[in-house]
C-alpha atoms as one frame of an Amber mdcrd trajectory, in Angstrom:
protein
   7.678  -1.070 -38.100   6.320   2.334 -39.093   7.506   5.406 -37.184   6.167
   8.122 -39.469   5.098  11.081 -37.311   5.893   9.237 -34.064   6.909  11.751
 -31.380  10.066  10.571 -29.643  12.517  11.756 -26.971  15.999  10.209 -26.852
  18.378  10.747 -23.925  22.144  10.534 -24.320  21.886  11.385 -28.018  25.308
  13.010 -28.407  27.261   9.834 -29.173  27.343   6.070 -29.280  24.100   4.160
 -28.977  22.047   7.301 -28.402  23.316   8.829 -31.640  22.650   5.599 -33.548
  19.122   5.443 -32.124  18.389   9.035 -33.090  19.620   8.415 -36.640  17.502
   5.265 -36.937  14.361   7.012 -35.742  14.767   9.953 -38.096  15.372   7.597
 -41.021  12.147   5.782 -40.066  10.188   9.040 -40.314   9.840  10.049 -36.659
   9.859  13.525 -35.159  12.674  13.273 -32.615  14.046  15.493 -29.871  17.482
  14.383 -28.725  18.678  15.275 -25.236  22.130  15.249 -23.675  24.247  17.103
 -21.156  26.726  17.862 -23.970  24.858  20.624 -25.808  27.428  21.259 -28.507
  27.798  17.654 -29.607  24.099  16.902 -29.166  23.121  19.826 -31.362  25.521
  18.649 -34.066  24.111  15.111 -34.008  20.538  16.408 -34.322  21.464  18.712
 -37.207  23.315  15.957 -39.063  20.356  13.583 -38.719  18.125  16.095 -40.482
  20.119  15.592 -43.672  18.305  12.260 -44.104  15.053  14.070 -45.041  12.784
  11.266 -43.792  11.814  12.503 -40.327  13.174  15.448 -38.359  15.163  16.053
 -35.211  16.050  18.846 -32.824  17.968  19.107 -29.559  17.378  20.141 -25.958
  19.954  20.028 -23.120  19.211  17.952 -20.013  20.911  16.707 -16.881  19.086
  13.431 -16.289  20.127  13.275 -12.628  18.525  16.656 -11.874  14.740  16.547
 -11.279  14.148  20.160 -12.328  16.211  19.792 -15.490  14.319  16.639 -16.507
  10.921  18.136 -15.723  11.595  21.305 -17.703  13.201  19.546 -20.671  10.430
  16.959 -21.025   7.678  19.571 -20.703   9.321  21.702 -23.391   9.943  18.695
 -25.658   6.351  17.490 -25.348   5.077  20.958 -26.209   7.337  21.133 -29.258
   6.335  17.639 -30.368   2.646  18.113 -29.632   2.677  15.133 -27.267   4.823
  12.046 -26.803   4.740   8.470 -28.099   8.160   7.068 -27.170  11.067   7.575
 -24.775  14.359   5.884 -25.639  16.757   6.156 -22.698  20.336   5.091 -23.491
  21.969   7.787 -21.297  24.281   6.318 -18.641  27.814   6.443 -17.286  30.337
   3.683 -16.614  33.377   3.483 -14.356  35.586   0.781 -12.927  35.731   0.100
  -9.225  36.611  -2.781  -6.917  33.744  -3.435  -4.464  36.084  -3.031  -1.478
  37.346   0.361  -2.653  34.345   2.214  -4.103  33.870   5.579  -2.417  30.415
   6.787  -1.374  30.866   9.670  -3.827  31.532   7.349  -6.779  28.623   5.106
  -5.766  26.246   8.056  -5.493  27.316   9.495  -8.856  26.731   6.149 -10.588
  23.276   5.750  -9.056  22.335   9.386  -9.628  22.858   9.095 -13.383  22.047
   5.463 -14.097  19.235   4.770 -11.640  17.715   8.084 -10.576  18.115   9.288
 -14.167  16.100   6.290 -15.359  13.400   6.901 -12.768  13.122  10.632 -13.484
  13.025  10.333 -17.267  10.589   7.420 -17.126   8.266   9.287 -14.779   8.328
  12.419 -16.927   7.659  10.349 -20.045   4.888   8.326 -18.417   2.713  11.344
 -17.692   3.033  12.508 -21.306   2.494   9.014 -22.739  -0.621   8.536 -20.618
  -2.068  11.732 -22.103  -1.344  10.345 -25.576  -3.207   7.114 -24.854  -0.108
   4.972 -24.344   3.313   4.413 -25.811   6.745   2.888 -25.303   9.604   3.457
 -22.863  12.872   1.768 -23.829  15.457   1.672 -21.037  19.012   0.397 -21.296
  20.165  -2.386 -19.035  23.326  -4.463 -19.364  24.757  -7.931 -18.997  26.641
  -6.231 -16.143  23.398  -6.300 -14.167  23.095 -10.072 -14.638  26.525 -11.398
 -13.675  29.315 -10.789 -11.143  31.598  -7.961 -12.264  34.289  -7.435  -9.623
  35.945  -4.643 -11.637  32.712  -2.658 -12.190  30.777  -3.206  -9.003  28.825
   0.073  -8.840  27.955  -0.017 -12.534  26.807  -3.625 -12.243  24.619  -2.771
  -9.255  23.131   0.239 -11.031  22.138  -1.799 -14.066  20.593  -4.469 -11.869
  18.469  -1.688 -10.391  17.451  -0.535 -13.883  16.317  -4.085 -14.668  14.133
  -4.246 -11.548  12.726  -0.772 -12.153  11.830  -1.676 -15.741   9.847  -4.745
 -14.678   8.057  -2.833 -11.931   7.218   0.209 -14.069   5.868  -2.110 -16.765
   3.614  -3.821 -14.251   2.356  -0.520 -12.850   1.807   1.339 -16.123   0.402
  -1.387 -18.347  -3.150  -0.379 -17.452  -2.416   2.975 -19.121  -1.094   1.211
 -22.251   2.448   2.324 -21.482   4.908  -0.498 -22.098   8.380  -0.502 -20.557
  11.235  -2.711 -21.750  15.005  -2.684 -21.387  17.576  -3.360 -24.089  20.806
  -5.083 -22.968  23.256  -4.211 -25.755  26.789  -5.240 -26.629  27.797  -2.622
 -29.189  31.149  -1.441 -30.498  30.654   2.229 -29.666  33.490   4.768 -30.010
  33.962   4.619 -26.217  34.227   0.828 -26.364  36.768   0.976 -29.200  38.851
   3.570 -27.375  38.880   1.509 -24.185  39.918  -1.634 -26.076  42.715   0.174
 -27.869  44.224   1.299 -24.561  44.151  -2.144 -22.913  47.275  -4.055 -21.998
  47.725  -7.486 -23.583  46.770  -9.136 -20.294  43.602  -7.008 -19.958  42.644
  -7.645 -23.582  42.936 -11.406 -23.048  40.788 -11.236 -19.922  38.232  -9.112
 -21.781  38.080 -11.638 -24.606  37.242 -14.519 -22.293  34.748 -12.514 -20.244
  33.028 -10.525 -22.993  33.735 -11.827 -26.489  34.116 -15.595 -26.308  30.447
 -16.026 -25.361  29.129 -13.982 -28.318  27.855 -16.747 -30.588  27.571 -14.507
 -33.636  31.240 -13.995 -34.369  32.748 -13.282 -30.927  32.572  -9.530 -31.516
  30.397  -6.637 -30.455  27.696  -5.324 -32.795  27.435  -2.138 -34.808  25.123
   0.451 -33.182  23.620   1.621 -36.488  22.983  -1.725 -38.179  22.559  -4.114
 -35.225  20.930  -1.939 -32.556  19.059   0.645 -34.654  16.466  -1.735 -36.175
  15.684  -3.201 -32.741  15.127   0.282 -31.346  12.775   1.023 -34.243  10.812
  -2.151 -33.493  10.351  -1.299 -29.814   9.320   2.250 -30.678   6.793   1.034
 -33.227   3.299  -0.369 -32.765   4.663  -3.742 -33.871   5.886  -4.246 -30.278
   2.552  -3.248 -28.719   2.133  -6.573 -26.826   5.635  -6.706 -25.310   6.355
  -5.160 -21.912   8.437  -5.791 -18.794  11.149  -7.603 -20.757  14.952  -7.521
 -20.712  16.036  -7.899 -24.336  19.705  -8.787 -24.994  20.933  -7.379 -28.318
  24.380  -8.868 -28.031  24.923 -11.699 -30.492  24.158 -14.332 -27.857  26.373
 -13.013 -25.054  23.618 -13.159 -22.416  20.625 -15.413 -21.859  17.529 -14.161
 -20.023  15.203 -16.750 -18.511
């Protein structure tokens, strides 16, 4: 799983799974450009990753829901990198919402970031990857896109759309040696920990039975650096060159894809 000199863009790099992915890629020797809407935090993450001395990282701001922002950021990143080999796309938002009460504004915001953002970043990456002779796009799906989630209806629908897009893009772009897969993670990110800490006892019990009880490997979420990072390295590397169009749960057994 060699990433030395691989040219990689990572969206949503400022925290959580995006930060862990950036760190893992730099440690594996890649040349990485992290992107996020939070410029201050994203810049800090990229600078801190450079202390590892294996690969190197830098930062560019992007609004993944804005076509012009994505187009400009990816063109600049590809010029700085001298091409592109990999896009890792963890960037997304999450919000709660009963299906009978979701406003059109909340629905549109969720789909703008999670679905249109996936389409725009994937398209921008594809054109650069095709020039490079192929490469890997790694989207982020969710178990939420596989099961009923009455409390997160718009998020669940958006991730289901990401799953379908990933399969379709993989089928369309395989002839250009561009593979497209989606990771479905269950990771104990800072956001996850904060949300759990603020739960009532009743909500925590419900969360256990819905989310944790089915995790065969210890009934707890994984660590982004140690449990997700190596998987992201694999899918960015040439070792995964014959895998495309797949939904890959990295969740300790929480979900089953058939």
